C-alpha positions, 0 to 999 in steps of 0.5 A: 578867532579860534586857536579838531576831532573828538572822542565820544563816551557814554554819559554816566547817568543823571547823578554823574551829569550833576556832579560833573557839572558842579566839579571843582577845577583845582589849581593843579588841574588848571595848570595841567590844562593850561600846559596842554593848551600851550603845547597844542596851540600855544594859547596862554591861559592865565588863572583869571580864565579858571572859571571860563575853563571850568564852564566850557569843559563841564560838558566834556566831563558830562559826556565822558561820565567823569566826576572830577577834572583830574579824571578828565586831565588824565583822559586828555593826556592819553587820548589825542582826540579828546585833547584836540576836542578840548583845544577847540572847546577852549578857543573863542569864536567871535567875528562879524562882517566888516569888522575893523572897517578901516582895514577893508577901506585900505584894502579897497582903496590901496591894495585892490587897485594893485591886485587888479593890475596884476597878471599873475595869481592873487593869493589872499589868506584869512588866518584864524577865520572863525565862521567866515565872516572876514573871508567873505568880507574880503570876497565881497570887496574883491567882487565889488558893489554890483555884478559889473564890478566883478567882471574882472574876476572872470579873467584873474586867478584869485584864491582866498584861503580861510583857515582855523583850528576848529573844524566846526567853524571851517564847516560853517565857512564851507556852508556859507550860511548866516543868520539874518541878524548876522548879515545885518551889519553888511552895508548895501549894496554888498548885502543885496548883490552878494547874499541870497535868501535861504531858509532861516537866513542867507547864503553867500552867492556862488560867486563869493563861495567859489573864491574861498577854500576853507581848511582846518589848520593849527597856526603853529603846525607846519603850513602846507602853503606852497604859494607866497601870499599877497594879503594876510589877515590875522586879526584878534588871534594873537591876543591869546598868545604870549609874546614868544609865540607872537614873535614866532607867528608874525615872522612866519607871516612875514616870510609867507608874504610875497614882496609888497604883500600886506598884513592886517592884525587886530586893533589891539595887537602889534608887531614885535621882534623881527617882524616889526623890523621887516615890515612897513606901517601903513596905518593902524595895524596895517603893514606892508612887506618891502618890495624886492630890490631890483 
């Protein structure tokens, strides 16, 4: 998951680089950074994250030739581009193909047959997509284990949306390129059918890439989404939010789902508030929105 543009500045020479690398993050500066992260992306930073924040932002101080975190906080408060760069720097990108496989077992056995019977458009959203392993796992599930299994897609209107707050991981999705060690966990025959060798690794097959549209999106900004979604994956994203933000986001997902649509969340996450009352559990961290009443 990751909770989008940056400013550049001249470094201040070796002395400044060394000083900024060792700059101490005071409780006051940490509190200011935590407040900005909550305002911009609703990410809840606790004091236990002080060392992580200090290490991840040290590079930003060096690039701007700054010696103190207080100077960096002042920069972030007046510079919207640097503020967004900081948000991206403090988000986490960790994922892999077929992560939490019970979700994809359920998707293939229960949801996919329903989607194949549908005449209308099929819309699936990977929210907080990171570098794209999740959305391309979904794509491979749709395509099936061989090219014959994928034939149903030729006559179907299927679109997968992948969104993340971090532009660099969205660009990774658009490239569809993955190192050899990254694709090692993809089970056969999906790996041999839907990946192509490329210098330094593998690239997703064109059939998979054509299904996916990747966009930068802050989940707490306005959603420019016109369609109701049949499936939403938002996994291991809400662990970074406090309960009020979770309640808000989960209910927005429920509202964005079509009746009968499914929501998958992370293994340590749960629905709370109105979302919990409005969804039906289908198993561990899997939910279905009730069908519309006739």
